[in-house]
C-alpha positions in Angstrom: 0.0 0.0 0.0 1.1 3.5 -0.6 1.2 6.4 1.9 -2.2 7.8 1.0 -3.9 4.5 1.4 -2.3 4.1 4.8 -3.5 7.5 6.0 -7.0 6.8 4.6 -7.2 3.5 6.5 -5.8 5.1 9.6 -8.3 7.9 9.9 -11.5 6.6 8.3 -11.6 3.0 9.4 -12.9 1.6 12.7 -10.1 1.4 15.2 -10.7 -2.3 15.9 -10.7 -3.2 12.2 -7.6 -1.1 11.6 -5.7 -3.0 14.4 -6.9 -6.3 12.9 -5.7 -5.2 9.5 -2.3 -4.1 10.9 -1.8 -7.4 12.7 -2.7 -9.4 9.5 -0.2 -7.3 7.4 2.5 -7.6 10.1 2.0 -11.4 10.3 2.4 -11.7 6.6 5.5 -9.4 6.6 7.1 -11.3 9.5 6.5 -14.6 7.7 8.1 -13.3 4.5 11.0 -11.8 6.6 11.7 -15.1 8.3 11.9 -17.0 5.0 14.1 -14.3 3.5 16.4 -14.4 6.6 16.8 -18.1 6.2 17.4 -17.9 2.4 20.0 -15.1 2.7 21.7 -16.4 5.9 25.0 -17.4 4.4 25.3 -14.3 2.2 24.5 -12.1 5.3 27.3 -13.8 7.3 29.7 -13.4 4.4 28.7 -9.7 4.0 29.2 -9.2 7.7 32.8 -10.6 7.5 33.5 -8.3 4.5 32.2 -5.2 6.4 34.3 -6.1 9.4 37.4 -6.1 7.1 36.2 -2.8 5.5 35.6 -4.5 2.1 32.2 -2.9 1.3 31.9 0.6 -0.2 28.2 1.1 0.3 27.9 3.9 2.9 24.3 2.9 3.9 25.3 -0.6 4.7 28.5 0.6 6.5 26.5 3.2 8.6 23.8 0.6 9.5 26.5 -1.9 10.4 28.3 0.6 12.6 25.1 1.4 14.5 24.6 -2.4 14.9 28.2 -2.8 16.3 27.8 0.1 18.7 24.6 -1.4 20.0 26.2 -4.8 20.4 29.3 -3.3 22.2 27.1 -1.3 24.6 25.0 -4.3 25.4 28.1 -6.5 26.0 29.7 -3.8 28.2 26.6 -3.5 30.2 26.3 -7.2 30.8 30.0 -7.5 31.8 29.6 -4.6 34.3 26.4 -6.1 35.7 28.1 -9.4 36.2 31.0 -7.8 38.0 28.7 -5.8 40.3 26.5 -8.8 41.0 29.6 -10.8 42.0 30.3 -8.2 44.7 26.9 -8.6 46.1 27.1 -12.4 46.2 30.2 -12.1 48.4 28.3 -10.0 50.9 26.6 -11.5 53.8 22.9 -12.1 53.0 21.6 -11.8 56.6 18.6 -9.6 56.7 18.6 -7.3 59.7 15.5 -7.7 61.8 13.5 -4.6 62.5 13.3 -3.9 66.2 10.1 -2.4 67.5 10.4 -1.8 71.2 7.0 -0.1 71.5 5.1 -3.1 70.1 4.5 -5.8 72.7 1.3 -7.3 71.4 1.1 -7.8 67.7 -2.5 -8.6 67.0 -5.4 -7.3 65.0 -6.3 -4.9 67.8 -2.9 -3.2 67.4 -2.8 -2.8 63.6 -3.6 0.9 63.7 -0.4 1.5 65.6 1.6 -0.3 62.9 0.2 1.8 60.1 0.2 5.3 61.6 3.1 7.4 62.6 3.6 7.8 66.3 2.5 11.3 67.4 5.2 13.0 69.3 4.2 15.1 72.3 6.4 18.1 72.6 8.1 18.7 75.9 9.1 22.3 76.6 12.3 22.8 78.5 15.4 24.9 78.3 17.2 22.5 75.9 14.9 23.6 73.1 16.1 27.2 73.4 19.8 26.9 74.1 22.2 26.1 71.3 24.8 23.5 72.2 28.2 23.4 70.6 29.3 20.0 69.4 32.8 18.7 69.0 34.5 18.1 65.7 32.3 16.6 63.0 33.3 13.1 61.9 34.0 13.0 58.2 31.5 11.2 56.1 32.8 8.1 54.5 31.6 8.0 50.9 31.5 4.8 48.9 34.4 4.2 46.6 33.9 3.9 42.9 34.8 0.4 41.7 37.3 0.3 38.9 36.4 -2.2 36.3 38.5 -3.5 33.4 36.2 -5.0 30.9 38.8 -4.7 28.2 40.7 -7.8 29.6 41.1 -11.0 27.6 38.6 -12.7 29.9 35.7 -10.7 28.5 37.0 -10.7 24.9 35.7 -14.2 24.1 33.2 -14.6 26.9 30.1 -16.6 25.9 31.5 -17.7 22.5 31.2 -21.4 21.7 34.3 -22.4 19.9 34.1 -25.1 17.3 36.8 -27.6 17.2 38.3 -28.2 13.7 39.7 -31.4 12.3 38.7 -33.7 15.0 38.8 -37.3 14.0 37.5 -39.9 16.4 39.0 -43.4 16.0 37.0 -46.1 17.4 38.5 -49.5 17.8 36.5 -52.4 16.4 35.3 -54.8 18.9 36.6 -58.3 18.1 33.9 -60.8 18.3 35.0 -63.8 20.4 33.7 -67.2 19.2 31.2 -68.7 21.6 
């Protein structure tokens, strides 16, 4: 369909019918795309190898491939960093600190309102509210350190790649049959 037909369908057809039509067209397109992807698989892989070696002069293909590579690199970097940070958390102690509620002695349905609402503080007026007290030296705040990560190491260069073994020949010995 051309652009005018698409606009006509979009604005003049019932919304439910338009969605059904779009789903039908997308299903047909996806089916055709899957068969084309299977048919051109070897040529696409060969073309990818050529683009990696800078053997293609088409700027559109090169630009699209560069965007694809940038997306892949960002995805892999993110996964590597995530793995490193998650390893730090697995080394930590997984004890969950228990919440201490000294004011709650009887936990029952009669006491539920106390659990949901904030305790109202009753102000006590004394001289401490009006007098400013000087405190000693302030303890320096300890800020968390930024973890230095080296994802450019050889460990992450080939992570997750299944290597095929070439020229493997298995020699099986023939079992000699013994006469019975």
